[in-house]
C-alpha positions in Angstrom: -16.7 38.8 -8.6 -16.3 39.5 -4.9 -13.0 40.0 -3.2 -13.5 36.9 -1.0 -14.2 34.7 -4.0 -11.1 35.8 -5.8 -9.0 35.2 -2.7 -10.6 31.8 -2.2 -9.8 30.8 -5.8 -6.2 32.0 -5.4 -5.6 30.1 -2.2 -7.2 26.9 -3.5 -5.1 27.1 -6.7 -1.8 27.5 -4.6 -2.7 24.6 -2.4 -3.8 22.3 -5.3 -0.6 22.9 -7.3 1.6 22.2 -4.3 -0.5 19.2 -3.4 0.0 17.7 -6.9 3.8 18.1 -6.6 4.0 16.6 -3.1 1.7 13.8 -4.1 3.9 12.9 -7.1 7.0 12.9 -4.9 5.4 10.7 -2.3 4.0 8.4 -4.9 7.4 8.0 -6.6 9.0 7.2 -3.2 6.4 4.5 -2.6 6.7 3.0 -6.1 10.4 2.8 -5.8 10.2 0.8 -2.5 7.5 -1.5 -3.9 9.4 -2.2 -7.1 12.5 -3.2 -5.1 10.3 -5.6 -3.0 8.5 -7.1 -6.0 11.6 -7.6 -8.1 13.2 -9.3 -5.1 10.3 -11.7 -5.0 10.5 -12.2 -8.8 14.3 -13.0 -8.6 13.6 -15.6 -5.9 10.9 -17.2 -7.9 8.1 -16.0 -5.7 6.1 -14.3 -8.4 6.3 -14.0 -12.2 7.9 -10.9 -13.8 4.8 -10.5 -15.9 2.6 -9.7 -12.9 4.9 -7.1 -11.3 3.2 -4.1 -12.8 -0.2 -5.4 -12.0 0.7 -6.1 -8.4 2.3 -2.6 -8.2 -0.8 -1.0 -9.5 -3.0 -2.7 -6.9 -0.6 -1.8 -4.1 -0.6 1.8 -5.3 -4.4 2.0 -5.1 -4.5 0.7 -1.6 -1.7 3.0 -0.3 -3.2 6.1 -1.8 -5.4 6.1 1.3 -2.3 7.1 3.2 -0.6 9.2 0.5 -3.4 11.6 -0.2 -4.1 12.9 3.3 -0.4 13.3 4.0 0.2 15.1 0.6 -2.7 17.4 1.2 -1.4 18.2 4.7 2.0 19.0 3.4 0.6 20.9 0.4 -1.2 23.3 2.7 1.9 23.7 4.9 4.3 24.4 2.0 1.9 26.6 0.1 0.9 28.8 3.0 4.5 29.0 4.4 5.6 30.4 1.1 2.8 33.0 1.2 3.8 34.0 4.7 7.4 34.2 3.6 6.4 36.5 0.7 4.3 38.7 3.1 1.2 37.8 1.1 -0.6 36.6 4.2 0.3 39.8 6.0 -1.4 41.8 3.2 -4.5 39.5 3.4 -4.6 40.1 7.2 -4.5 43.8 6.7 -7.4 43.5 4.3 -9.4 41.7 7.0 -8.8 38.2 5.8 -8.0 36.2 9.0 -7.1 32.6 9.6 -10.8 31.6 10.0 -11.6 32.9 6.6 -8.5 31.1 5.1 -9.6 27.9 6.9 -13.1 28.1 5.4 -11.4 28.4 2.0 -9.3 25.2 2.3 -12.0 23.3 4.1 -14.1 23.3 1.0 -11.2 21.7 -0.8 -10.7 19.3 2.1 -14.3 18.1 1.6 -13.5 17.1 -2.0 -10.4 15.2 -0.9 -12.4 13.6 1.9 -14.9 12.2 -0.6 -12.1 10.8 -2.8 -10.3 9.3 0.2 -13.6 7.9 1.5 -14.2 6.1 -1.8 -10.6 4.7 -1.7 -10.7 3.7 1.9 -14.2 2.1 2.0 -14.4 0.4 -1.4 -11.4 0.7 -3.8 -8.6 -0.1 -1.3 -10.2 -3.3 0.1 -10.9 -4.5 -3.5 -7.3 -3.8 -4.5 -5.9 -5.6 -1.4 -8.1 -8.7 -2.1 -7.0 -8.8 -5.8 -3.4 -8.4 -4.7 -3.6 -11.3 -2.2 -5.4 -13.4 -4.8 -2.6 -12.7 -7.3 0.2 -13.5 -4.9 -1.7 -16.7 -3.8 -1.9 -17.9 -7.3 1.8 -17.3 -7.8 2.9 -19.0 -4.6 0.7 -22.0 -5.1 1.5 -22.4 -8.8 3.9 -25.0 -10.2 3.9 -23.3 -13.6 7.0 -22.9 -15.7 6.6 -19.2 -15.8 7.2 -19.1 -12.0 10.7 -20.5 -12.3 13.8 -18.3 -12.0 17.4 -18.7 -13.1 19.7 -20.3 -10.5 17.0 -20.9 -8.0 15.5 -24.1 -6.6 11.7 -24.2 -6.6 9.7 -26.6 -4.5 6.8 -28.4 -6.1 3.4 -28.5 -4.5 3.1 -30.4 -1.2 6.8 -30.9 -1.1 6.7 -33.6 -3.8 10.0 -32.5 -5.4 12.3 -29.8 -6.5 13.1 -28.2 -9.8 16.2 -26.2 -10.7 17.0 -24.3 -13.9 20.5 -22.8 -14.5 19.4 -20.4 -17.2 15.8 -19.4 -18.0 14.6 -17.0 -20.7 11.3 -15.6 -19.4 10.2 -14.3 -22.8 10.7 -17.4 -24.8 10.2 -19.8 -21.9 13.4 -21.7 -22.9 15.4 -23.4 -20.2 19.0 -24.7 -20.1 20.5 -27.3 -17.8 17.4 -28.4 -16.1 17.4 -30.6 -12.9 14.1 -32.1 -11.6 13.7 -34.3 -8.6 10.3 -35.9 -8.0 9.0 -38.3 -5.4 5.8 -40.3 -5.9 4.6 -43.4 -4.1 7.9 -43.9 -2.2 9.8 -43.8 -5.4 12.3 -41.1 -6.4 12.9 -40.0 -9.9 15.7 -37.6 -11.0 15.7 -36.0 -14.4 18.5 -33.9 -15.9 18.4 -32.3 -19.4 20.5 -29.8 -21.4 17.4 -27.8 -22.4 13.6 -27.6 -21.8 10.6 -25.7 -22.9 6.9 -25.5 -22.2 4.4 -26.9 -24.8 0.6 -26.8 -24.9 -1.3 -29.6 -26.5 -4.3 -27.9 -28.2 -6.2 -31.2 -28.5 -6.4 -31.8 -24.7 -5.4 -28.3 -23.3 -2.7 -29.9 -21.1 0.6 -28.3 -20.5 3.8 -30.3 -20.9 7.4 -29.7 -19.9 9.5 -30.9 -22.9 13.0 -31.9 -21.9 15.7 -32.6 -24.5 19.0 -34.5 -24.5 19.0 -35.8 -21.0 18.7 -38.8 -18.7 16.2 -40.1 -16.2 17.2 -42.0 -13.0 14.5 -44.0 -11.1 14.7 -45.9 -7.9 14.8 -47.7 -5.8 12.1 -50.0 -7.1 10.1 -52.5 -4.9 12.9 -55.0 -5.4 15.6 -52.5 -4.5 16.8 -52.0 -8.1 17.4 -48.8 -10.0 17.1 -47.8 -13.6 18.7 -45.1 -15.8 17.2 -44.0 -19.1 18.9 -41.9 -21.8 16.5 -39.8 -23.9 16.5 -37.3 -26.7 13.1 -35.9 -25.9 11.0 -36.5 -22.8 7.6 -34.9 -21.9 6.3 -34.4 -18.4 2.7 -33.4 -17.9 2.3 -30.3 -15.7 -0.7 -30.5 -13.4 -2.7 -27.4 -12.8 -2.5 -26.5 -9.2 -5.8 -26.1 -7.4 -6.1 -22.7 -5.8 -7.3 -23.2 -2.2 -9.8 -20.9 -0.6 -8.1 -17.7 0.5 -8.5 -16.4 4.0 -8.3 -12.6 3.4 -6.8 -10.2 5.9 -9.1 -7.6 7.4 -7.8 -4.9 5.2 -8.9 -7.0 2.1 -12.4 -7.6 3.3 -15.3 -5.5 2.0 -16.8 -2.8 4.2 -20.2 -4.3 3.9 -18.9 -7.7 5.2 -17.2 -6.0 8.2 -20.4 -4.1 9.0 -22.6 -7.2 8.9 -20.3 -9.3 11.0 -19.6 -6.6 13.6 -17.0 -8.2 15.8 -14.4 -6.2 17.7 -11.7 -6.6 15.0 -14.2 -5.8 12.3 -15.3 -2.6 14.1 -11.6 -1.7 14.5 -11.0 -2.0 10.7 -14.2 0.0 10.0 -13.2 2.8 12.3 -9.7 2.8 10.7 -11.2 3.3 7.3 -13.5 6.1 8.5 -10.5 7.7 10.2 -8.9 8.3 6.8 -11.9 10.6 6.0 -11.7 12.4 9.3 -8.0 12.8 8.9 -8.5 15.0 5.9 -10.4 17.6 7.9 -8.3 17.5 11.1 -5.1 17.8 9.2 -6.5 20.8 7.3 -7.4 22.6 10.6 -3.9 21.8 11.9 -2.0 22.9 8.8 -3.3 26.5 8.6 -1.9 27.7 11.9 1.2 25.5 11.7 2.1 27.1 8.3 2.5 30.6 9.9 6.2 31.7 9.7 7.8 35.1 10.0 9.8 36.6 7.1 13.0 36.0 9.0 12.2 32.3 9.5 12.8 29.7 6.8 9.9 28.9 4.6 9.7 25.3 6.0 10.9 26.0 9.6 7.7 24.5 11.1 7.6 21.5 8.7 9.4 19.2 11.1 7.0 20.1 13.9 4.0 19.5 11.6 5.4 16.1 10.5 6.0 15.1 14.1 2.4 15.9 15.0 1.3 13.8 12.0 3.5 10.9 13.1 2.2 11.0 16.7 -1.4 11.3 15.4 -1.3 8.3 13.1 0.7 6.2 15.6 -2.0 6.9 18.2 -4.6 5.8 15.7 -2.6 2.6 15.1 -2.3 1.9 18.8 -6.0 2.5 19.4 -6.8 0.2 16.5 -4.8 -2.6 18.1 -6.5 -2.0 21.5 -9.9 -2.2 19.9 -9.0 -5.3 18.0 -8.0 -7.0 21.3 -11.1 -5.6 23.0 -9.0 -3.6 25.4 -11.1 -0.5 25.0 -14.7 0.1 24.4 -15.9 0.3 20.8 -17.6 3.6 21.6 -14.2 5.0 22.6 -12.4 3.2 19.8 -10.3 5.5 17.6 -12.5 8.6 18.2 -10.7 9.8 21.3 -7.5 10.4 19.2 -9.5 12.5 16.7 -11.1 14.5 19.6 -7.6 15.3 21.0 -6.3 16.3 17.6 -9.3 18.6 16.9 -8.9 20.3 20.3 -5.2 20.8 19.7 -6.0 22.3 16.3 -8.7 24.6 17.5 -6.5 25.8 20.4 -4.1 27.2 17.8 -6.8 29.6 16.6 -7.5 31.0 20.1 -5.5 34.0 21.3 -4.5 32.7 24.7 -2.5 35.8 25.8 -5.6 38.2 26.2 -7.5 35.4 28.0 -4.7 34.7 30.4 -4.2 38.4 31.0 -7.9 38.9 31.8 -7.8 35.8 34.1 -4.8 37.0 36.2 -5.4 40.8 36.3 -9.2 41.0 36.0 -11.0 43.8 34.1 -8.8 46.5 35.4 
């Protein structure tokens, strides 16, 4: 086995192990934020508790497009900074292993990650976004009992009424102190009951809300009169809400559909998805020289600078995407100019400017 091959395996191993650790940390941070948001919607009755994990999984898939390039970038920075701190990079340089050789080693690994990110960005993430939007749409347009929440008012479809449950057991679907106000054909009906539950009629397949020990108030009638009825058991048929056609956001549309339509906003989304692939290579080229630290410096002394470059880079991509969506810039310029600047900046870090400047100012003497 050649010396270069052994060194390549060692460098790839160090970067991969660090990448896995960083990826797990970033993923846990993301999951924590998403869980807080989803549980907030569940408490307010926006979604059911039973779909939180499914929604979280879909969101996780779509956001891996952002997590993976950042984790790989930080993985190279942290791994190589430690090698510089331990003087291992100095030993490699003394053996004739320069930054270009090291770059070739990690670029092969970057190619693998670019393929993974490409599959996520072009196919899996749009599918996950469309499924997530479909799931949320079903929840927000549903009048089902499962969507109720304790101590919260929930509006019925098309503003036809309001339902309130003081206590609600999500597992058993048993309600206590139920209040229901319904308006139909200029007539109001108000129902209150001590308890309620959902019941399915197997013969017809209809769902009913069964209320027990309560009263029903109706009025005013056509003649202006009102009526109040006491009941021990009262059934209300629950209509299945019709799911309207969903207008998906750009990020939820398929890559093929965007390509076939070819409008400015479609091209902007396509270039954004392709940029995730280019990002893997550009960040790799940037990370190798940025990871260089002296033994006297901290292992992560340049991490703040590297993260600042990443933030500026991604923000410029976001701004260019907005410009292209509004047709402010030409589609041939699009997001590519940001990548060109980033690549030039990265390559400039590999050039020894001091000898070139010395030769320019003092000539060959």
